[in-house]
C-alpha positions as a LaTeX table, in Angstrom:
\begin{tabular}{lrrr}
\hline
Residue & $x$ (\AA) & $y$ (\AA) & $z$ (\AA) \\
\hline
Met1 & 88.18 & 113.78 & 62.43 \\
Ala2 & 91.27 & 111.83 & 63.39 \\
Arg3 & 91.41 & 108.31 & 62.06 \\
Arg4 & 91.51 & 105.58 & 64.67 \\
Ser5 & 94.62 & 103.45 & 64.75 \\
Pro6 & 94.01 & 99.85 & 63.65 \\
Gln7 & 95.57 & 98.69 & 66.93 \\
Glu8 & 93.00 & 100.54 & 69.02 \\
Glu9 & 90.01 & 98.36 & 68.10 \\
Pro10 & 89.75 & 94.61 & 67.66 \\
Ser11 & 88.93 & 93.75 & 64.08 \\
Asp12 & 85.74 & 92.14 & 62.81 \\
Asp13 & 87.50 & 90.88 & 59.68 \\
Leu14 & 89.08 & 87.79 & 61.20 \\
Ser15 & 89.10 & 84.15 & 60.23 \\
Val16 & 88.13 & 81.45 & 62.73 \\
Gly17 & 91.78 & 80.52 & 63.02 \\
Glu18 & 92.70 & 84.09 & 63.88 \\
Leu19 & 89.97 & 84.22 & 66.52 \\
Ile20 & 91.55 & 81.25 & 68.26 \\
Asp21 & 95.28 & 81.74 & 67.71 \\
Gly22 & 95.55 & 85.45 & 67.00 \\
Pro23 & 96.38 & 86.76 & 63.50 \\
Thr24 & 98.57 & 83.86 & 62.40 \\
Glu25 & 96.68 & 81.43 & 60.19 \\
Thr26 & 93.29 & 80.53 & 58.74 \\
Leu27 & 91.54 & 77.35 & 59.80 \\
Thr28 & 91.92 & 75.40 & 56.56 \\
Pro29 & 90.70 & 71.81 & 56.02 \\
Glu30 & 94.29 & 70.69 & 56.55 \\
Ile31 & 94.41 & 72.41 & 59.95 \\
Leu32 & 91.03 & 70.92 & 60.88 \\
Ala33 & 92.43 & 67.46 & 60.18 \\
Ala34 & 95.64 & 68.27 & 62.02 \\
Ala35 & 93.74 & 69.34 & 65.12 \\
Phe36 & 92.39 & 65.81 & 65.43 \\
Ala37 & 95.73 & 64.23 & 64.59 \\
Asp38 & 97.85 & 66.19 & 67.05 \\
Glu39 & 98.26 & 63.16 & 69.28 \\
Arg40 & 100.38 & 61.53 & 66.58 \\
Arg41 & 102.84 & 64.44 & 66.68 \\
Asp42 & 102.58 & 65.31 & 70.37 \\
Pro43 & 100.50 & 62.79 & 72.34 \\
Ala44 & 100.57 & 64.93 & 75.47 \\
Ala45 & 99.08 & 67.95 & 73.70 \\
Thr46 & 95.53 & 66.84 & 72.84 \\
Gln47 & 95.11 & 63.15 & 73.68 \\
Asp48 & 92.30 & 62.33 & 76.09 \\
Leu49 & 93.37 & 62.10 & 79.70 \\
Ser50 & 91.93 & 58.66 & 80.30 \\
Ser51 & 94.49 & 57.07 & 78.00 \\
Ala52 & 97.29 & 59.20 & 79.42 \\
Ala53 & 96.42 & 58.11 & 82.94 \\
Ala54 & 96.14 & 54.46 & 81.97 \\
Arg55 & 99.48 & 54.44 & 80.16 \\
Ala56 & 101.20 & 56.44 & 82.90 \\
Gly57 & 99.87 & 54.03 & 85.49 \\
Ala58 & 101.33 & 51.14 & 83.51 \\
Gly59 & 104.71 & 52.88 & 83.29 \\
His60 & 104.36 & 53.86 & 79.63 \\
Asp61 & 104.31 & 57.05 & 77.66 \\
Pro62 & 100.74 & 58.36 & 77.01 \\
Gly63 & 99.35 & 56.48 & 74.05 \\
Val64 & 96.22 & 54.63 & 72.95 \\
Thr65 & 92.81 & 56.00 & 73.98 \\
Gln66 & 90.72 & 54.20 & 76.59 \\
Asp67 & 87.43 & 54.70 & 78.36 \\
Leu68 & 87.80 & 57.17 & 81.25 \\
Thr69 & 86.05 & 55.07 & 83.90 \\
Ser70 & 87.99 & 51.89 & 83.23 \\
Ala71 & 91.23 & 53.82 & 82.82 \\
Ala72 & 90.83 & 55.56 & 86.17 \\
Ala73 & 89.94 & 52.28 & 87.85 \\
Ser74 & 93.01 & 50.58 & 86.39 \\
Val75 & 95.24 & 53.30 & 87.81 \\
Val76 & 93.76 & 54.35 & 91.13 \\
Gly77 & 91.05 & 51.79 & 91.84 \\
Pro78 & 87.40 & 52.24 & 92.84 \\
Ala79 & 88.28 & 54.75 & 95.60 \\
Ala80 & 88.58 & 57.45 & 92.90 \\
Ala81 & 84.80 & 57.87 & 92.97 \\
Ala82 & 84.52 & 57.96 & 96.78 \\
Glu83 & 83.29 & 61.56 & 96.86 \\
Ala84 & 81.50 & 63.36 & 94.05 \\
Gly85 & 83.50 & 66.26 & 92.67 \\
Gln86 & 86.85 & 65.21 & 94.12 \\
Pro87 & 88.61 & 61.90 & 93.43 \\
Ala88 & 90.20 & 60.30 & 96.47 \\
Thr89 & 93.33 & 59.49 & 94.48 \\
Arg90 & 94.72 & 60.89 & 91.25 \\
Ala91 & 96.99 & 59.31 & 88.68 \\
Arg92 & 100.00 & 61.50 & 87.89 \\
Val93 & 100.86 & 62.10 & 84.24 \\
Glu94 & 104.26 & 63.66 & 83.54 \\
Leu95 & 104.50 & 65.71 & 80.36 \\
Ser96 & 107.82 & 66.40 & 78.70 \\
Arg97 & 106.94 & 70.06 & 78.11 \\
Leu98 & 104.12 & 72.55 & 78.45 \\
Pro99 & 101.42 & 71.98 & 75.79 \\
Ala100 & 100.99 & 74.51 & 72.99 \\
Pro101 & 97.73 & 76.44 & 73.58 \\
Gly102 & 96.81 & 76.79 & 69.88 \\
Pro103 & 95.85 & 73.16 & 69.21 \\
Leu104 & 93.98 & 73.03 & 72.51 \\
Tyr105 & 91.82 & 76.04 & 71.63 \\
Arg106 & 91.17 & 74.62 & 68.16 \\
Arg107 & 90.12 & 71.27 & 69.60 \\
Ala108 & 87.83 & 72.96 & 72.11 \\
Leu109 & 86.16 & 74.94 & 69.32 \\
Leu110 & 85.78 & 71.90 & 67.10 \\
Gly111 & 84.28 & 69.94 & 69.98 \\
Thr112 & 81.30 & 72.30 & 70.01 \\
Leu113 & 80.37 & 71.43 & 66.41 \\
Pro114 & 77.56 & 68.89 & 65.90 \\
Gly115 & 78.89 & 65.37 & 65.59 \\
Leu116 & 82.45 & 66.28 & 66.61 \\
Gly117 & 82.13 & 66.54 & 70.39 \\
Gly118 & 82.51 & 63.38 & 72.46 \\
Arg119 & 80.77 & 62.32 & 75.63 \\
Arg120 & 81.87 & 64.29 & 78.64 \\
Gly121 & 82.66 & 62.71 & 81.98 \\
Ala122 & 80.25 & 62.88 & 84.88 \\
Asp123 & 83.06 & 63.88 & 87.24 \\
Val124 & 86.46 & 65.53 & 87.12 \\
Pro125 & 89.24 & 63.29 & 85.74 \\
Ala126 & 91.15 & 61.37 & 88.40 \\
Val127 & 94.35 & 62.71 & 86.88 \\
Glu128 & 96.94 & 65.35 & 87.69 \\
Leu129 & 99.21 & 66.71 & 84.97 \\
Ala130 & 102.79 & 67.69 & 85.73 \\
Val131 & 105.69 & 69.29 & 83.91 \\
Gly132 & 109.07 & 70.04 & 85.45 \\
Gly133 & 111.82 & 72.60 & 85.12 \\
Val134 & 109.87 & 75.47 & 83.54 \\
Ala135 & 112.21 & 78.45 & 83.22 \\
Val136 & 111.11 & 82.07 & 83.48 \\
Asp137 & 111.41 & 83.94 & 80.18 \\
Pro138 & 112.84 & 87.35 & 81.22 \\
Gln139 & 111.51 & 89.11 & 78.11 \\
Arg140 & 108.03 & 87.71 & 78.60 \\
Leu141 & 108.17 & 88.72 & 82.26 \\
Ala142 & 109.15 & 92.28 & 81.30 \\
Asp143 & 106.34 & 92.46 & 78.72 \\
Tyr144 & 103.86 & 91.12 & 81.26 \\
Asp145 & 104.99 & 93.69 & 83.84 \\
Arg146 & 104.43 & 96.51 & 81.35 \\
Val147 & 100.97 & 95.32 & 80.26 \\
Cys148 & 99.76 & 94.84 & 83.85 \\
Gly149 & 101.43 & 97.89 & 85.42 \\
Phe150 & 104.06 & 96.17 & 87.57 \\
Arg151 & 107.54 & 97.56 & 88.05 \\
Leu152 & 110.26 & 95.83 & 86.03 \\
Ala153 & 111.99 & 93.53 & 88.50 \\
Asp154 & 113.58 & 90.09 & 88.86 \\
Arg155 & 110.85 & 89.07 & 91.33 \\
Leu156 & 107.73 & 87.55 & 89.77 \\
Pro157 & 104.34 & 89.16 & 90.40 \\
Ala158 & 101.96 & 86.82 & 92.19 \\
Thr159 & 99.90 & 86.42 & 89.03 \\
Phe160 & 102.78 & 85.58 & 86.67 \\
Pro161 & 103.11 & 81.86 & 87.59 \\
His162 & 99.45 & 81.58 & 86.60 \\
Val163 & 100.27 & 82.51 & 83.01 \\
Met164 & 103.41 & 80.35 & 83.04 \\
Gly165 & 101.45 & 77.24 & 84.00 \\
Phe166 & 98.21 & 78.16 & 82.20 \\
Pro167 & 98.84 & 75.75 & 79.26 \\
Leu168 & 98.89 & 72.83 & 81.72 \\
Ala169 & 95.53 & 73.85 & 83.19 \\
Leu170 & 94.20 & 74.48 & 79.67 \\
Arg171 & 95.28 & 70.97 & 78.66 \\
Leu172 & 93.21 & 69.62 & 81.53 \\
Ile173 & 90.11 & 71.72 & 80.79 \\
Thr174 & 90.10 & 70.94 & 77.06 \\
Ala175 & 90.29 & 67.16 & 77.52 \\
Pro176 & 87.29 & 65.53 & 75.83 \\
Glu177 & 86.23 & 63.87 & 79.08 \\
Phe178 & 86.39 & 67.04 & 81.21 \\
Pro179 & 82.88 & 67.49 & 82.66 \\
Ile180 & 82.35 & 71.05 & 81.40 \\
Pro181 & 83.36 & 72.44 & 77.99 \\
Leu182 & 85.84 & 75.28 & 77.65 \\
Thr183 & 83.67 & 77.18 & 75.17 \\
Gly184 & 81.32 & 79.45 & 77.11 \\
Val185 & 82.88 & 78.79 & 80.51 \\
Val186 & 83.07 & 81.81 & 82.84 \\
His187 & 86.01 & 82.48 & 85.17 \\
Ile188 & 84.26 & 83.56 & 88.38 \\
Gly189 & 87.02 & 83.45 & 90.99 \\
Asn190 & 90.73 & 83.04 & 91.61 \\
Arg191 & 92.81 & 82.51 & 94.75 \\
Ile192 & 96.61 & 82.69 & 94.75 \\
Thr193 & 98.90 & 81.87 & 97.66 \\
Val194 & 102.51 & 83.01 & 97.52 \\
His195 & 104.58 & 81.07 & 100.06 \\
Arg196 & 107.80 & 82.94 & 99.34 \\
Pro197 & 109.10 & 85.29 & 96.63 \\
Ile198 & 109.87 & 83.68 & 93.26 \\
Thr199 & 112.68 & 85.13 & 91.16 \\
Val200 & 113.59 & 85.02 & 87.50 \\
Thr201 & 116.30 & 82.42 & 88.18 \\
Asp202 & 113.88 & 79.88 & 89.73 \\
Arg203 & 112.77 & 76.87 & 87.68 \\
Leu204 & 109.21 & 75.87 & 88.46 \\
Asp205 & 107.70 & 72.40 & 88.51 \\
Phe206 & 103.96 & 72.70 & 87.79 \\
Thr207 & 101.16 & 70.30 & 88.70 \\
Ala208 & 97.50 & 70.80 & 87.73 \\
Trp209 & 94.31 & 68.99 & 88.61 \\
Ala210 & 90.57 & 69.63 & 88.93 \\
Glu211 & 88.42 & 69.20 & 92.00 \\
Asn212 & 85.15 & 70.17 & 93.69 \\
Leu213 & 82.74 & 69.83 & 90.79 \\
Arg214 & 79.56 & 71.18 & 92.35 \\
Pro215 & 76.22 & 72.79 & 91.51 \\
His216 & 75.75 & 76.52 & 91.13 \\
Asp217 & 72.45 & 78.39 & 90.92 \\
Arg218 & 73.29 & 79.08 & 87.26 \\
Gly219 & 74.81 & 75.74 & 86.33 \\
Arg220 & 77.91 & 73.88 & 87.55 \\
Gln221 & 81.27 & 75.08 & 88.78 \\
Val222 & 84.66 & 73.45 & 89.23 \\
Asp223 & 88.03 & 74.38 & 90.72 \\
Val224 & 91.22 & 73.98 & 88.71 \\
Val225 & 94.30 & 73.87 & 90.93 \\
Leu226 & 97.78 & 74.80 & 89.69 \\
Val227 & 100.76 & 74.34 & 92.02 \\
Gly228 & 104.28 & 75.65 & 91.43 \\
Ser229 & 107.24 & 74.09 & 93.26 \\
Val230 & 110.98 & 74.75 & 93.34 \\
Asp231 & 113.31 & 71.88 & 94.33 \\
Gly232 & 110.40 & 69.93 & 95.77 \\
Glu233 & 109.05 & 72.83 & 97.87 \\
Glu234 & 105.67 & 74.34 & 97.07 \\
Val235 & 106.19 & 78.07 & 96.58 \\
Trp236 & 102.98 & 79.07 & 94.81 \\
Arg237 & 99.42 & 77.80 & 94.48 \\
Gly238 & 96.55 & 79.07 & 92.36 \\
Val239 & 92.91 & 77.95 & 92.38 \\
Ser240 & 90.66 & 79.13 & 89.57 \\
Thr241 & 86.90 & 78.61 & 89.77 \\
Tyr242 & 85.03 & 78.21 & 86.49 \\
Leu243 & 81.27 & 78.28 & 85.91 \\
Trp244 & 79.47 & 76.47 & 83.11 \\
Arg245 & 76.08 & 78.08 & 82.69 \\
Gln246 & 73.13 & 75.75 & 82.31 \\
Arg247 & 69.42 & 76.36 & 82.41 \\
Thr248 & 67.90 & 75.40 & 85.75 \\
Pro249 & 64.25 & 75.18 & 86.87 \\
Gly250 & 64.52 & 78.64 & 88.45 \\
Asp251 & 65.85 & 80.36 & 85.33 \\
Gly252 & 63.85 & 83.36 & 84.24 \\
Glu253 & 62.42 & 84.02 & 87.71 \\
Arg254 & 63.23 & 87.33 & 89.34 \\
Arg255 & 65.23 & 86.96 & 92.52 \\
Asp256 & 64.82 & 89.45 & 95.33 \\
Arg257 & 68.21 & 91.02 & 95.73 \\
Ala258 & 69.31 & 93.41 & 98.42 \\
Glu259 & 70.29 & 96.89 & 97.34 \\
Pro260 & 74.05 & 96.79 & 96.65 \\
Pro261 & 76.18 & 98.85 & 99.04 \\
Ala262 & 77.60 & 102.12 & 97.83 \\
Pro263 & 81.08 & 101.65 & 96.35 \\
Pro264 & 84.03 & 102.92 & 98.39 \\
Ala265 & 85.74 & 106.12 & 97.38 \\
Ala266 & 88.02 & 105.56 & 94.41 \\
Ser267 & 91.74 & 105.96 & 94.93 \\
Ala268 & 92.46 & 105.78 & 91.19 \\
Arg269 & 90.65 & 105.70 & 87.87 \\
Trp270 & 92.03 & 103.77 & 84.92 \\
Arg271 & 91.15 & 103.95 & 81.26 \\
Val272 & 91.16 & 100.38 & 79.88 \\
Glu273 & 91.74 & 100.58 & 76.14 \\
Pro274 & 90.81 & 97.86 & 73.58 \\
Arg275 & 94.46 & 97.01 & 73.05 \\
Ile276 & 94.59 & 95.54 & 76.58 \\
Gly277 & 92.74 & 92.47 & 75.31 \\
Thr278 & 95.26 & 91.70 & 72.57 \\
Glu279 & 98.32 & 92.75 & 74.58 \\
Tyr280 & 97.39 & 90.59 & 77.55 \\
Ala281 & 96.58 & 87.69 & 75.21 \\
Arg282 & 100.07 & 87.99 & 73.75 \\
Val283 & 101.90 & 87.94 & 77.09 \\
Ser284 & 99.62 & 85.41 & 78.79 \\
Gly285 & 98.91 & 82.98 & 75.96 \\
Asp286 & 95.15 & 83.23 & 76.63 \\
His287 & 93.82 & 83.97 & 73.14 \\
Asn288 & 90.15 & 83.43 & 73.95 \\
Pro289 & 88.40 & 85.49 & 71.23 \\
Ile290 & 85.99 & 86.95 & 73.77 \\
His291 & 88.90 & 89.24 & 74.75 \\
Thr292 & 90.44 & 90.00 & 71.37 \\
Ser293 & 87.71 & 90.36 & 68.74 \\
Arg294 & 84.34 & 92.06 & 68.42 \\
Leu295 & 83.11 & 89.10 & 66.37 \\
Gly296 & 84.43 & 86.60 & 68.90 \\
Ala297 & 82.77 & 88.51 & 71.74 \\
Arg298 & 79.42 & 88.64 & 69.90 \\
Leu299 & 79.53 & 84.92 & 69.22 \\
Leu300 & 79.77 & 84.40 & 72.98 \\
Gly301 & 77.03 & 86.88 & 73.89 \\
Phe302 & 78.94 & 90.13 & 74.53 \\
Pro303 & 78.50 & 93.27 & 72.43 \\
Arg304 & 82.19 & 94.17 & 72.79 \\
Pro305 & 85.38 & 92.35 & 73.81 \\
Ile306 & 85.97 & 92.14 & 77.54 \\
Ala307 & 89.21 & 92.36 & 79.51 \\
His308 & 90.73 & 89.18 & 80.88 \\
Gly309 & 89.72 & 88.68 & 84.50 \\
Met310 & 93.32 & 87.84 & 85.41 \\
Trp311 & 94.46 & 91.14 & 83.89 \\
Thr312 & 92.09 & 93.03 & 86.19 \\
Lys313 & 93.43 & 91.11 & 89.17 \\
Ala314 & 97.04 & 91.74 & 88.13 \\
Arg315 & 96.36 & 95.45 & 87.58 \\
Cys316 & 94.92 & 95.76 & 91.10 \\
Leu317 & 97.93 & 93.96 & 92.61 \\
Ala318 & 100.27 & 96.24 & 90.67 \\
Ala319 & 98.61 & 99.23 & 92.34 \\
Leu320 & 99.47 & 97.72 & 95.75 \\
Glu321 & 102.82 & 96.24 & 94.76 \\
Ser322 & 105.05 & 98.26 & 97.08 \\
Arg323 & 102.91 & 97.39 & 100.13 \\
Leu324 & 102.61 & 93.62 & 99.73 \\
Pro325 & 104.27 & 91.22 & 102.22 \\
Glu326 & 106.69 & 88.45 & 101.27 \\
Ala327 & 104.02 & 85.75 & 101.64 \\
Tyr328 & 100.25 & 86.21 & 101.34 \\
Thr329 & 97.02 & 84.94 & 99.81 \\
Val330 & 95.10 & 87.13 & 97.38 \\
Gln331 & 91.56 & 86.10 & 96.50 \\
Val332 & 89.17 & 87.74 & 94.06 \\
Ala333 & 85.64 & 87.23 & 92.82 \\
Phe334 & 85.02 & 88.36 & 89.26 \\
Lys335 & 81.70 & 90.19 & 88.94 \\
Leu336 & 80.68 & 92.25 & 85.90 \\
Pro337 & 83.07 & 91.96 & 82.95 \\
Val338 & 85.09 & 95.00 & 81.93 \\
Ser339 & 84.00 & 95.92 & 78.41 \\
Leu340 & 86.69 & 97.34 & 76.14 \\
Pro341 & 87.08 & 100.28 & 76.22 \\
Ser342 & 86.00 & 101.32 & 79.73 \\
Thr343 & 86.91 & 103.58 & 82.61 \\
Val344 & 87.13 & 101.77 & 85.95 \\
Ala345 & 87.53 & 102.94 & 89.54 \\
Phe346 & 90.01 & 101.22 & 91.85 \\
Ser347 & 89.63 & 101.36 & 95.63 \\
Ala348 & 91.59 & 99.76 & 98.46 \\
Gly349 & 91.47 & 99.81 & 102.23 \\
Arg350 & 93.91 & 98.45 & 104.81 \\
Gln351 & 93.45 & 97.03 & 108.29 \\
Gly352 & 96.77 & 95.97 & 109.77 \\
Asp353 & 98.38 & 93.62 & 107.27 \\
Asp354 & 95.10 & 92.88 & 105.50 \\
Trp355 & 93.75 & 94.58 & 102.40 \\
Asp356 & 90.31 & 94.77 & 100.81 \\
Phe357 & 90.18 & 96.10 & 97.27 \\
Ala358 & 87.71 & 96.42 & 94.43 \\
Leu359 & 87.19 & 97.59 & 90.88 \\
His360 & 83.92 & 99.33 & 89.94 \\
Asp361 & 82.40 & 100.80 & 86.82 \\
Gln362 & 81.31 & 104.43 & 86.54 \\
Arg363 & 77.84 & 103.54 & 87.87 \\
Gly364 & 79.30 & 101.96 & 91.00 \\
Arg365 & 78.74 & 98.34 & 89.97 \\
Pro366 & 81.56 & 95.95 & 90.91 \\
His367 & 83.82 & 94.34 & 88.32 \\
Leu368 & 86.00 & 92.64 & 90.93 \\
Val369 & 86.20 & 92.40 & 94.71 \\
Gly370 & 89.24 & 91.01 & 96.46 \\
Thr371 & 91.15 & 90.48 & 99.68 \\
Ile372 & 94.79 & 90.07 & 100.65 \\
Arg373 & 95.47 & 88.14 & 103.83 \\
\hline
\end{tabular}
């Protein structure tokens, strides 16, 4: 019997540090202490957003921590709480550079430990984070194109600005006062609008904020908005919807569900190998262990690692790449996760300039359904 390559399967023999950052370091006591002291080295990286907003509103660099409610009031006034789930006004916090994802993941993990997590806010922070002049890394773009199936080109795929600005959104979600914790959150939807083609020579200014905190029949959900601009013009916008599962009074009751429609005829079948989890983590910076390790997946309730939802969306767009217009909106709902390895069926149908597409498993159950308009 042929021996399986070590790269084909995620390893069980990983430290906690490797689960969060990839195979780079173990989570020693020194690193644990450093995770809580990161604000001394890089205040923008892990400091709570209330203090950042308060200091930014006073014309200072983000600094000393402060209660979220009073901080928001000192910056934007009582109108911030005018409508639940969406502040009327947001304080803008300019960061000097994109945060490093590693410390953010470590802090999110540590915040789940008893006695280490702080009190979460009742609403989304009345803050937007911004970073300017983010250059496209051509090598990273080429690697991303290969992993997702796009042609190598100077034009960015619609999903690539998402990974470029992901650390900014991650910084927002991992703030101690963010109303839902990162650990265990489920990415259930994503909408991207491309206003015009973006090329490798463009420098993007990113802004991120959260809005529309609202109930869901399985918990609470929130939208995280990421906007990319060039020379003051919005060229790209992404909205990711995240679900935090909570027990509700109706949990455990069987719901009458209509029989799902038969899946459309497949136009392609793809074998999704285990390496997709680690390869996409490398090019995207999303090292969530649910995608890269059997142990990490089991800790979060999955028997095997699952593919990144944004990889499945990118792979579907790559299949339609040559037929996409210059400007469009592509929206997807993530259904069943794609376990690694799996074989999936891609289908797409066109009506005029509009597309409907989907990804199903071998039993006809949907992994993803999407539209292009």
